N, CA, C, O and CB atoms as a CASP TS submission, in Angstrom:
PFRMAT TS
TARGET T0000
AUTHOR 0000-0000-0000
METHOD Language model
MODEL 1
PARENT N/A
ATOM      1  N   MET     1     141.297 113.253 118.750  1.00  0.00           N
ATOM      2  CA  MET     1     140.844 111.971 118.261  1.00  0.00           C
ATOM      3  C   MET     1     141.618 110.817 118.897  1.00  0.00           C
ATOM      4  O   MET     1     141.018 109.829 119.321  1.00  0.00           O
ATOM      5  CB  MET     1     140.972 111.921 116.756  1.00  0.00           C
ATOM      6  N   ALA     2     142.938 110.936 118.965  1.00  0.00           N
ATOM      7  CA  ALA     2     143.759 109.838 119.470  1.00  0.00           C
ATOM      8  C   ALA     2     143.395 109.466 120.900  1.00  0.00           C
ATOM      9  O   ALA     2     143.448 108.291 121.262  1.00  0.00           O
ATOM     10  CB  ALA     2     145.228 110.207 119.393  1.00  0.00           C
ATOM     11  N   LYS     3     143.029 110.444 121.715  1.00  0.00           N
ATOM     12  CA  LYS     3     142.700 110.131 123.101  1.00  0.00           C
ATOM     13  C   LYS     3     141.342 109.452 123.234  1.00  0.00           C
ATOM     14  O   LYS     3     140.997 108.957 124.307  1.00  0.00           O
ATOM     15  CB  LYS     3     142.724 111.392 123.935  1.00  0.00           C
ATOM     16  N   ASP     4     140.575 109.425 122.158  1.00  0.00           N
ATOM     17  CA  ASP     4     139.278 108.759 122.170  1.00  0.00           C
ATOM     18  C   ASP     4     139.389 107.257 121.914  1.00  0.00           C
ATOM     19  O   ASP     4     138.396 106.537 122.014  1.00  0.00           O
ATOM     20  CB  ASP     4     138.373 109.386 121.137  1.00  0.00           C
ATOM     21  N   TYR     5     140.588 106.783 121.585  1.00  0.00           N
ATOM     22  CA  TYR     5     140.781 105.374 121.264  1.00  0.00           C
ATOM     23  C   TYR     5     141.713 104.715 122.271  1.00  0.00           C
ATOM     24  O   TYR     5     142.664 105.328 122.755  1.00  0.00           O
ATOM     25  CB  TYR     5     141.337 105.218 119.847  1.00  0.00           C
ATOM     26  N   ILE     6     141.422 103.451 122.575  1.00  0.00           N
ATOM     27  CA  ILE     6     142.167 102.685 123.570  1.00  0.00           C
ATOM     28  C   ILE     6     142.692 101.420 122.912  1.00  0.00           C
ATOM     29  O   ILE     6     142.018 100.813 122.081  1.00  0.00           O
ATOM     30  CB  ILE     6     141.279 102.345 124.805  1.00  0.00           C
ATOM     31  N   VAL     7     143.903 101.030 123.293  1.00  0.00           N
ATOM     32  CA  VAL     7     144.471  99.779 122.780  1.00  0.00           C
ATOM     33  C   VAL     7     143.714  98.615 123.406  1.00  0.00           C
ATOM     34  O   VAL     7     143.642  98.482 124.628  1.00  0.00           O
ATOM     35  CB  VAL     7     146.008  99.679 123.089  1.00  0.00           C
ATOM     36  N   LEU     8     143.155  97.782 122.547  1.00  0.00           N
ATOM     37  CA  LEU     8     142.438  96.591 122.992  1.00  0.00           C
ATOM     38  C   LEU     8     143.341  95.372 122.948  1.00  0.00           C
ATOM     39  O   LEU     8     143.237  94.485 123.795  1.00  0.00           O
ATOM     40  CB  LEU     8     141.196  96.358 122.133  1.00  0.00           C
ATOM     41  N   PHE     9     144.236  95.326 121.949  1.00  0.00           N
ATOM     42  CA  PHE     9     145.034  94.128 121.711  1.00  0.00           C
ATOM     43  C   PHE     9     146.393  94.521 121.152  1.00  0.00           C
ATOM     44  O   PHE     9     146.500  95.456 120.358  1.00  0.00           O
ATOM     45  CB  PHE     9     144.308  93.164 120.747  1.00  0.00           C
ATOM     46  N   ARG    10     147.434  93.801 121.572  1.00  0.00           N
ATOM     47  CA  ARG    10     148.776  93.887 120.989  1.00  0.00           C
ATOM     48  C   ARG    10     149.210  92.483 120.645  1.00  0.00           C
ATOM     49  O   ARG    10     149.070  91.565 121.453  1.00  0.00           O
ATOM     50  CB  ARG    10     149.797  94.575 121.963  1.00  0.00           C
ATOM     51  N   GLY    11     149.736  92.316 119.454  1.00  0.00           N
ATOM     52  CA  GLY    11     150.198  90.996 119.056  1.00  0.00           C
ATOM     53  C   GLY    11     150.577  90.966 117.595  1.00  0.00           C
ATOM     54  O   GLY    11     150.851  92.005 116.994  1.00  0.00           O
ATOM     55  N   SER    12     150.593  89.773 117.021  1.00  0.00           N
ATOM     56  CA  SER    12     150.988  89.620 115.620  1.00  0.00           C
ATOM     57  C   SER    12     149.890  90.145 114.694  1.00  0.00           C
ATOM     58  O   SER    12     148.732  90.278 115.091  1.00  0.00           O
ATOM     59  CB  SER    12     151.294  88.140 115.301  1.00  0.00           C
ATOM     60  N   SER    13     150.274  90.437 113.469  1.00  0.00           N
ATOM     61  CA  SER    13     149.300  90.952 112.506  1.00  0.00           C
ATOM     62  C   SER    13     148.238  89.907 112.184  1.00  0.00           C
ATOM     63  O   SER    13     147.097  90.261 111.886  1.00  0.00           O
ATOM     64  CB  SER    13     150.004  91.397 111.221  1.00  0.00           C
ATOM     65  N   ILE    14     148.586  88.655 112.238  1.00  0.00           N
ATOM     66  CA  ILE    14     147.614  87.585 111.975  1.00  0.00           C
ATOM     67  C   ILE    14     146.568  87.542 113.088  1.00  0.00           C
ATOM     68  O   ILE    14     145.369  87.469 112.819  1.00  0.00           O
ATOM     69  CB  ILE    14     148.327  86.210 111.851  1.00  0.00           C
ATOM     70  N   GLU    15     147.024  87.587 114.323  1.00  0.00           N
ATOM     71  CA  GLU    15     146.090  87.590 115.453  1.00  0.00           C
ATOM     72  C   GLU    15     145.231  88.852 115.448  1.00  0.00           C
ATOM     73  O   GLU    15     144.036  88.800 115.741  1.00  0.00           O
ATOM     74  CB  GLU    15     146.855  87.478 116.783  1.00  0.00           C
ATOM     75  N   ALA    16     145.846  89.983 115.114  1.00  0.00           N
ATOM     76  CA  ALA    16     145.113  91.247 115.065  1.00  0.00           C
ATOM     77  C   ALA    16     144.023  91.205 113.999  1.00  0.00           C
ATOM     78  O   ALA    16     142.940  91.759 114.189  1.00  0.00           O
ATOM     79  CB  ALA    16     146.071  92.411 114.793  1.00  0.00           C
ATOM     80  N   GLY    17     144.310  90.552 112.886  1.00  0.00           N
ATOM     81  CA  GLY    17     143.294  90.407 111.844  1.00  0.00           C
ATOM     82  C   GLY    17     142.083  89.655 112.350  1.00  0.00           C
ATOM     83  O   GLY    17     140.947  89.999 112.025  1.00  0.00           O
ATOM     84  N   ARG    18     142.324  88.635 113.141  1.00  0.00           N
ATOM     85  CA  ARG    18     141.213  87.869 113.719  1.00  0.00           C
ATOM     86  C   ARG    18     140.423  88.721 114.707  1.00  0.00           C
ATOM     87  O   ARG    18     139.194  88.665 114.733  1.00  0.00           O
ATOM     88  CB  ARG    18     141.738  86.600 114.418  1.00  0.00           C
ATOM     89  N   VAL    19     141.124  89.509 115.520  1.00  0.00           N
ATOM     90  CA  VAL    19     140.454  90.390 116.471  1.00  0.00           C
ATOM     91  C   VAL    19     139.581  91.401 115.732  1.00  0.00           C
ATOM     92  O   VAL    19     138.443  91.645 116.133  1.00  0.00           O
ATOM     93  CB  VAL    19     141.486  91.116 117.357  1.00  0.00           C
ATOM     94  N   LEU    20     140.105  91.993 114.653  1.00  0.00           N
ATOM     95  CA  LEU    20     139.320  92.942 113.858  1.00  0.00           C
ATOM     96  C   LEU    20     138.077  92.281 113.280  1.00  0.00           C
ATOM     97  O   LEU    20     136.997  92.872 113.278  1.00  0.00           O
ATOM     98  CB  LEU    20     140.171  93.527 112.729  1.00  0.00           C
ATOM     99  N   PHE    21     138.230  91.060 112.792  1.00  0.00           N
ATOM    100  CA  PHE    21     137.098  90.318 112.235  1.00  0.00           C
ATOM    101  C   PHE    21     136.035  90.085 113.308  1.00  0.00           C
ATOM    102  O   PHE    21     134.848  90.304 113.070  1.00  0.00           O
ATOM    103  CB  PHE    21     137.568  88.970 111.645  1.00  0.00           C
ATOM    104  N   ASP    22     136.464  89.644 114.478  1.00  0.00           N
ATOM    105  CA  ASP    22     135.527  89.379 115.575  1.00  0.00           C
ATOM    106  C   ASP    22     134.834  90.659 116.045  1.00  0.00           C
ATOM    107  O   ASP    22     133.656  90.637 116.402  1.00  0.00           O
ATOM    108  CB  ASP    22     136.261  88.724 116.749  1.00  0.00           C
ATOM    109  N   LEU    23     135.570  91.773 116.043  1.00  0.00           N
ATOM    110  CA  LEU    23     134.964  93.052 116.413  1.00  0.00           C
ATOM    111  C   LEU    23     133.859  93.430 115.427  1.00  0.00           C
ATOM    112  O   LEU    23     132.783  93.868 115.836  1.00  0.00           O
ATOM    113  CB  LEU    23     136.033  94.161 116.466  1.00  0.00           C
ATOM    114  N   GLU    24     134.122  93.263 114.141  1.00  0.00           N
ATOM    115  CA  GLU    24     133.110  93.588 113.135  1.00  0.00           C
ATOM    116  C   GLU    24     131.867  92.724 113.292  1.00  0.00           C
ATOM    117  O   GLU    24     130.755  93.169 113.010  1.00  0.00           O
ATOM    118  CB  GLU    24     133.685  93.420 111.734  1.00  0.00           C
ATOM    119  N   GLU    25     132.056  91.499 113.738  1.00  0.00           N
ATOM    120  CA  GLU    25     130.919  90.595 113.948  1.00  0.00           C
ATOM    121  C   GLU    25     129.969  91.111 115.031  1.00  0.00           C
ATOM    122  O   GLU    25     128.773  90.821 114.995  1.00  0.00           O
ATOM    123  CB  GLU    25     131.421  89.203 114.324  1.00  0.00           C
ATOM    124  N   ILE    26     130.494  91.872 115.989  1.00  0.00           N
ATOM    125  CA  ILE    26     129.628  92.419 117.041  1.00  0.00           C
ATOM    126  C   ILE    26     129.342  93.911 116.828  1.00  0.00           C
ATOM    127  O   ILE    26     128.850  94.596 117.725  1.00  0.00           O
ATOM    128  CB  ILE    26     130.274  92.206 118.415  1.00  0.00           C
ATOM    129  N   GLY    27     129.661  94.396 115.625  1.00  0.00           N
ATOM    130  CA  GLY    27     129.298  95.756 115.257  1.00  0.00           C
ATOM    131  C   GLY    27     130.249  96.852 115.697  1.00  0.00           C
ATOM    132  O   GLY    27     129.850  98.010 115.820  1.00  0.00           O
ATOM    133  N   ILE    28     131.510  96.496 115.936  1.00  0.00           N
ATOM    134  CA  ILE    28     132.502  97.478 116.358  1.00  0.00           C
ATOM    135  C   ILE    28     133.567  97.611 115.279  1.00  0.00           C
ATOM    136  O   ILE    28     134.083  96.614 114.774  1.00  0.00           O
ATOM    137  CB  ILE    28     133.141  97.079 117.715  1.00  0.00           C
ATOM    138  N   LYS    29     133.888  98.851 114.934  1.00  0.00           N
ATOM    139  CA  LYS    29     134.933  99.120 113.957  1.00  0.00           C
ATOM    140  C   LYS    29     136.240  99.356 114.697  1.00  0.00           C
ATOM    141  O   LYS    29     136.382 100.350 115.410  1.00  0.00           O
ATOM    142  CB  LYS    29     134.570 100.340 113.062  1.00  0.00           C
ATOM    143  N   GLY    30     137.190  98.450 114.532  1.00  0.00           N
ATOM    144  CA  GLY    30     138.496  98.594 115.166  1.00  0.00           C
ATOM    145  C   GLY    30     139.481  99.263 114.227  1.00  0.00           C
ATOM    146  O   GLY    30     139.256  99.321 113.018  1.00  0.00           O
ATOM    147  N   ILE    31     140.567  99.767 114.779  1.00  0.00           N
ATOM    148  CA  ILE    31     141.626 100.409 114.009  1.00  0.00           C
ATOM    149  C   ILE    31     142.905  99.614 114.214  1.00  0.00           C
ATOM    150  O   ILE    31     143.270  99.283 115.342  1.00  0.00           O
ATOM    151  CB  ILE    31     141.816 101.903 114.430  1.00  0.00           C
ATOM    152  N   LEU    32     143.582  99.311 113.112  1.00  0.00           N
ATOM    153  CA  LEU    32     144.842  98.590 113.170  1.00  0.00           C
ATOM    154  C   LEU    32     145.984  99.597 113.117  1.00  0.00           C
ATOM    155  O   LEU    32     146.059 100.400 112.187  1.00  0.00           O
ATOM    156  CB  LEU    32     144.952  97.559 112.012  1.00  0.00           C
ATOM    157  N   ARG    33     146.870  99.560 114.104  1.00  0.00           N
ATOM    158  CA  ARG    33     148.034 100.449 114.123  1.00  0.00           C
ATOM    159  C   ARG    33     149.288  99.595 113.999  1.00  0.00           C
ATOM    160  O   ARG    33     149.586  98.765 114.858  1.00  0.00           O
ATOM    161  CB  ARG    33     148.072 101.317 115.430  1.00  0.00           C
ATOM    162  N   ASP    34     150.006  99.817 112.919  1.00  0.00           N
ATOM    163  CA  ASP    34     151.246  99.092 112.640  1.00  0.00           C
ATOM    164  C   ASP    34     152.344 100.123 112.452  1.00  0.00           C
ATOM    165  O   ASP    34     152.530 100.632 111.346  1.00  0.00           O
ATOM    166  CB  ASP    34     151.110  98.164 111.375  1.00  0.00           C
ATOM    167  N   GLN    35     153.069 100.437 113.507  1.00  0.00           N
ATOM    168  CA  GLN    35     154.060 101.506 113.468  1.00  0.00           C
ATOM    169  C   GLN    35     155.242 101.178 112.562  1.00  0.00           C
ATOM    170  O   GLN    35     155.811 102.078 111.944  1.00  0.00           O
ATOM    171  CB  GLN    35     154.556 101.794 114.862  1.00  0.00           C
ATOM    172  N   GLN    36     155.614  99.920 112.477  1.00  0.00           N
ATOM    173  CA  GLN    36     156.757  99.557 111.654  1.00  0.00           C
ATOM    174  C   GLN    36     156.452  99.790 110.174  1.00  0.00           C
ATOM    175  O   GLN    36     157.295 100.326 109.455  1.00  0.00           O
ATOM    176  CB  GLN    36     157.146  98.095 111.895  1.00  0.00           C
ATOM    177  N   THR    37     155.271  99.399 109.710  1.00  0.00           N
ATOM    178  CA  THR    37     154.893  99.616 108.318  1.00  0.00           C
ATOM    179  C   THR    37     154.732 101.101 108.036  1.00  0.00           C
ATOM    180  O   THR    37     155.157 101.582 106.986  1.00  0.00           O
ATOM    181  CB  THR    37     153.597  98.867 107.985  1.00  0.00           C
ATOM    182  N   SER    38     154.125 101.827 108.958  1.00  0.00           N
ATOM    183  CA  SER    38     153.950 103.266 108.777  1.00  0.00           C
ATOM    184  C   SER    38     155.299 103.965 108.661  1.00  0.00           C
ATOM    185  O   SER    38     155.466 104.850 107.821  1.00  0.00           O
ATOM    186  CB  SER    38     153.146 103.860 109.939  1.00  0.00           C
ATOM    187  N   ALA    39     156.250 103.585 109.481  1.00  0.00           N
ATOM    188  CA  ALA    39     157.573 104.196 109.446  1.00  0.00           C
ATOM    189  C   ALA    39     158.288 103.871 108.139  1.00  0.00           C
ATOM    190  O   ALA    39     158.942 104.736 107.557  1.00  0.00           O
ATOM    191  CB  ALA    39     158.410 103.725 110.639  1.00  0.00           C
ATOM    192  N   ALA    40     158.167 102.640 107.680  1.00  0.00           N
ATOM    193  CA  ALA    40     158.817 102.247 106.431  1.00  0.00           C
ATOM    194  C   ALA    40     158.247 103.024 105.248  1.00  0.00           C
ATOM    195  O   ALA    40     158.990 103.419 104.349  1.00  0.00           O
ATOM    196  CB  ALA    40     158.658 100.742 106.197  1.00  0.00           C
ATOM    197  N   ARG    41     156.946 103.243 105.245  1.00  0.00           N
ATOM    198  CA  ARG    41     156.328 104.005 104.155  1.00  0.00           C
ATOM    199  C   ARG    41     156.763 105.462 104.171  1.00  0.00           C
ATOM    200  O   ARG    41     156.761 106.126 103.135  1.00  0.00           O
ATOM    201  CB  ARG    41     154.809 103.920 104.244  1.00  0.00           C
ATOM    202  N   SER    42     157.133 105.955 105.336  1.00  0.00           N
ATOM    203  CA  SER    42     157.566 107.348 105.469  1.00  0.00           C
ATOM    204  C   SER    42     159.063 107.511 105.226  1.00  0.00           C
ATOM    205  O   SER    42     159.573 108.632 105.218  1.00  0.00           O
ATOM    206  CB  SER    42     157.213 107.874 106.851  1.00  0.00           C
ATOM    207  N   GLY    43     159.761 106.408 105.031  1.00  0.00           N
ATOM    208  CA  GLY    43     161.201 106.476 104.792  1.00  0.00           C
ATOM    209  C   GLY    43     162.048 106.351 106.030  1.00  0.00           C
ATOM    210  O   GLY    43     163.250 106.613 105.990  1.00  0.00           O
ATOM    211  N   PHE    44     161.441 105.955 107.130  1.00  0.00           N
ATOM    212  CA  PHE    44     162.175 105.784 108.377  1.00  0.00           C
ATOM    213  C   PHE    44     162.234 104.310 108.727  1.00  0.00           C
ATOM    214  O   PHE    44     161.354 103.531 108.360  1.00  0.00           O
ATOM    215  CB  PHE    44     161.523 106.590 109.520  1.00  0.00           C
ATOM    216  N   ALA    45     163.277 103.945 109.435  1.00  0.00           N
ATOM    217  CA  ALA    45     163.378 102.575 109.930  1.00  0.00           C
ATOM    218  C   ALA    45     163.417 102.642 111.449  1.00  0.00           C
ATOM    219  O   ALA    45     164.302 103.273 112.026  1.00  0.00           O
ATOM    220  CB  ALA    45     164.647 101.839 109.355  1.00  0.00           C
ATOM    221  N   ILE    46     162.457 101.991 112.093  1.00  0.00           N
ATOM    222  CA  ILE    46     162.454 101.968 113.548  1.00  0.00           C
ATOM    223  C   ILE    46     162.501 100.525 114.012  1.00  0.00           C
ATOM    224  O   ILE    46     161.865  99.652 113.421  1.00  0.00           O
ATOM    225  CB  ILE    46     161.210 102.695 114.119  1.00  0.00           C
ATOM    226  N   PRO    47     163.249 100.279 115.064  1.00  0.00           N
ATOM    227  CA  PRO    47     163.231  98.912 115.602  1.00  0.00           C
ATOM    228  C   PRO    47     161.891  98.660 116.281  1.00  0.00           C
ATOM    229  O   PRO    47     161.401  99.493 117.045  1.00  0.00           O
ATOM    230  CB  PRO    47     164.407  98.686 116.605  1.00  0.00           C
ATOM    231  N   ALA    48     161.326  97.542 116.003  1.00  0.00           N
ATOM    232  CA  ALA    48     160.042  97.190 116.613  1.00  0.00           C
ATOM    233  C   ALA    48     160.038  95.702 116.894  1.00  0.00           C
ATOM    234  O   ALA    48     160.784  94.932 116.289  1.00  0.00           O
ATOM    235  CB  ALA    48     158.843  97.586 115.694  1.00  0.00           C
ATOM    236  N   SER    49     159.198  95.321 117.808  1.00  0.00           N
ATOM    237  CA  SER    49     159.039  93.897 118.083  1.00  0.00           C
ATOM    238  C   SER    49     158.587  93.225 116.806  1.00  0.00           C
ATOM    239  O   SER    49     157.809  93.794 116.040  1.00  0.00           O
ATOM    240  CB  SER    49     158.026  93.641 119.243  1.00  0.00           C
ATOM    241  N   ALA    50     159.063  92.038 116.578  1.00  0.00           N
ATOM    242  CA  ALA    50     158.743  91.322 115.349  1.00  0.00           C
ATOM    243  C   ALA    50     157.238  91.224 115.151  1.00  0.00           C
ATOM    244  O   ALA    50     156.533  90.561 115.913  1.00  0.00           O
ATOM    245  CB  ALA    50     159.363  89.928 115.368  1.00  0.00           C
ATOM    246  N   ASP    51     156.765  91.896 114.114  1.00  0.00           N
ATOM    247  CA  ASP    51     155.371  91.774 113.693  1.00  0.00           C
ATOM    248  C   ASP    51     154.358  92.213 114.747  1.00  0.00           C
ATOM    249  O   ASP    51     153.243  91.693 114.764  1.00  0.00           O
ATOM    250  CB  ASP    51     155.093  90.362 113.313  1.00  0.00           C
ATOM    251  N   GLU    52     154.706  93.149 115.622  1.00  0.00           N
ATOM    252  CA  GLU    52     153.739  93.593 116.628  1.00  0.00           C
ATOM    253  C   GLU    52     152.877  94.730 116.096  1.00  0.00           C
ATOM    254  O   GLU    52     153.383  95.730 115.588  1.00  0.00           O
ATOM    255  CB  GLU    52     154.460  94.037 117.904  1.00  0.00           C
ATOM    256  N   VAL    53     151.580  94.557 116.222  1.00  0.00           N
ATOM    257  CA  VAL    53     150.626  95.590 115.840  1.00  0.00           C
ATOM    258  C   VAL    53     149.661  95.794 116.993  1.00  0.00           C
ATOM    259  O   VAL    53     149.627  95.010 117.942  1.00  0.00           O
ATOM    260  CB  VAL    53     149.866  95.210 114.532  1.00  0.00           C
ATOM    261  N   GLN    54     148.878  96.860 116.896  1.00  0.00           N
ATOM    262  CA  GLN    54     147.887  97.159 117.928  1.00  0.00           C
ATOM    263  C   GLN    54     146.517  97.280 117.280  1.00  0.00           C
ATOM    264  O   GLN    54     146.386  97.762 116.155  1.00  0.00           O
ATOM    265  CB  GLN    54     148.250  98.461 118.697  1.00  0.00           C
ATOM    266  N   VAL    55     145.502  96.836 118.009  1.00  0.00           N
ATOM    267  CA  VAL    55     144.117  97.057 117.613  1.00  0.00           C
ATOM    268  C   VAL    55     143.535  98.035 118.620  1.00  0.00           C
ATOM    269  O   VAL    55     143.576  97.803 119.828  1.00  0.00           O
ATOM    270  CB  VAL    55     143.289  95.707 117.559  1.00  0.00           C
ATOM    271  N   LEU    56     142.991  99.136 118.103  1.00  0.00           N
ATOM    272  CA  LEU    56     142.391 100.165 118.945  1.00  0.00           C
ATOM    273  C   LEU    56     140.892 100.202 118.721  1.00  0.00           C
ATOM    274  O   LEU    56     140.405  99.928 117.624  1.00  0.00           O
ATOM    275  CB  LEU    56     143.014 101.543 118.658  1.00  0.00           C
ATOM    276  N   VAL    57     140.171 100.543 119.773  1.00  0.00           N
ATOM    277  CA  VAL    57     138.720 100.723 119.681  1.00  0.00           C
ATOM    278  C   VAL    57     138.354 102.027 120.365  1.00  0.00           C
ATOM    279  O   VAL    57     139.099 102.533 121.204  1.00  0.00           O
ATOM    280  CB  VAL    57     137.952  99.522 120.324  1.00  0.00           C
ATOM    281  N   HIS    58     137.226 102.554 120.006  1.00  0.00           N
ATOM    282  CA  HIS    58     136.757 103.792 120.617  1.00  0.00           C
ATOM    283  C   HIS    58     136.486 103.546 122.098  1.00  0.00           C
ATOM    284  O   HIS    58     136.009 102.483 122.494  1.00  0.00           O
ATOM    285  CB  HIS    58     135.482 104.320 119.900  1.00  0.00           C
ATOM    286  N   ARG    59     136.797 104.544 122.895  1.00  0.00           N
ATOM    287  CA  ARG    59     136.644 104.464 124.350  1.00  0.00           C
ATOM    288  C   ARG    59     135.232 104.010 124.759  1.00  0.00           C
ATOM    289  O   ARG    59     135.076 103.243 125.708  1.00  0.00           O
ATOM    290  CB  ARG    59     136.955 105.823 124.982  1.00  0.00           C
ATOM    291  N   ASP    60     134.211 104.487 124.041  1.00  0.00           N
ATOM    292  CA  ASP    60     132.826 104.145 124.375  1.00  0.00           C
ATOM    293  C   ASP    60     132.494 102.681 124.115  1.00  0.00           C
ATOM    294  O   ASP    60     131.534 102.155 124.677  1.00  0.00           O
ATOM    295  CB  ASP    60     131.883 105.018 123.591  1.00  0.00           C
ATOM    296  N   GLU    61     133.285 102.017 123.262  1.00  0.00           N
ATOM    297  CA  GLU    61     132.996 100.618 122.908  1.00  0.00           C
ATOM    298  C   GLU    61     133.976  99.633 123.537  1.00  0.00           C
ATOM    299  O   GLU    61     133.907  98.433 123.272  1.00  0.00           O
ATOM    300  CB  GLU    61     133.017 100.451 121.402  1.00  0.00           C
ATOM    301  N   HIS    62     134.878 100.129 124.360  1.00  0.00           N
ATOM    302  CA  HIS    62     135.936  99.280 124.905  1.00  0.00           C
ATOM    303  C   HIS    62     135.394  98.116 125.738  1.00  0.00           C
ATOM    304  O   HIS    62     135.844  96.983 125.568  1.00  0.00           O
ATOM    305  CB  HIS    62     136.874 100.113 125.749  1.00  0.00           C
ATOM    306  N   ASP    63     134.445  98.369 126.627  1.00  0.00           N
ATOM    307  CA  ASP    63     133.919  97.296 127.471  1.00  0.00           C
ATOM    308  C   ASP    63     133.251  96.203 126.637  1.00  0.00           C
ATOM    309  O   ASP    63     133.439  95.016 126.906  1.00  0.00           O
ATOM    310  CB  ASP    63     132.922  97.862 128.483  1.00  0.00           C
ATOM    311  N   LYS    64     132.481  96.593 125.636  1.00  0.00           N
ATOM    312  CA  LYS    64     131.839  95.606 124.762  1.00  0.00           C
ATOM    313  C   LYS    64     132.894  94.858 123.943  1.00  0.00           C
ATOM    314  O   LYS    64     132.763  93.656 123.712  1.00  0.00           O
ATOM    315  CB  LYS    64     130.814  96.292 123.822  1.00  0.00           C
ATOM    316  N   ALA    65     133.929  95.559 123.509  1.00  0.00           N
ATOM    317  CA  ALA    65     134.984  94.943 122.695  1.00  0.00           C
ATOM    318  C   ALA    65     135.774  93.904 123.475  1.00  0.00           C
ATOM    319  O   ALA    65     136.201  92.903 122.900  1.00  0.00           O
ATOM    320  CB  ALA    65     135.927  96.008 122.166  1.00  0.00           C
ATOM    321  N   LYS    66     135.980  94.120 124.769  1.00  0.00           N
ATOM    322  CA  LYS    66     136.742  93.177 125.592  1.00  0.00           C
ATOM    323  C   LYS    66     136.110  91.791 125.623  1.00  0.00           C
ATOM    324  O   LYS    66     136.793  90.809 125.911  1.00  0.00           O
ATOM    325  CB  LYS    66     136.871  93.708 127.006  1.00  0.00           C
ATOM    326  N   THR    67     134.820  91.699 125.333  1.00  0.00           N
ATOM    327  CA  THR    67     134.139  90.402 125.408  1.00  0.00           C
ATOM    328  C   THR    67     134.619  89.427 124.349  1.00  0.00           C
ATOM    329  O   THR    67     134.407  88.223 124.493  1.00  0.00           O
ATOM    330  CB  THR    67     132.651  90.593 125.274  1.00  0.00           C
ATOM    331  N   ILE    68     135.264  89.911 123.277  1.00  0.00           N
ATOM    332  CA  ILE    68     135.700  88.998 122.219  1.00  0.00           C
ATOM    333  C   ILE    68     137.096  88.430 122.486  1.00  0.00           C
ATOM    334  O   ILE    68     137.537  87.511 121.796  1.00  0.00           O
ATOM    335  CB  ILE    68     135.685  89.715 120.876  1.00  0.00           C
ATOM    336  N   LEU    69     137.782  88.973 123.478  1.00  0.00           N
ATOM    337  CA  LEU    69     139.138  88.474 123.769  1.00  0.00           C
ATOM    338  C   LEU    69     139.125  87.215 124.587  1.00  0.00           C
ATOM    339  O   LEU    69     140.185  86.678 124.910  1.00  0.00           O
ATOM    340  CB  LEU    69     139.940  89.519 124.492  1.00  0.00           C
TER
END
């Protein structure tokens, strides 16, 4: 499954929220990956860039998704 998804965007969680919203407007379901929050919920602390998250899209929709950036 993981290899079927490509990183479309890296940035702040606020910007990523806007990207996800814009993707939904064109019929694409994006995935938000926030490693720092995931690690904290698991009991681990990892150094990460301040507030950096990733938006992933399915490989088949990547070209269409790039149009919103």
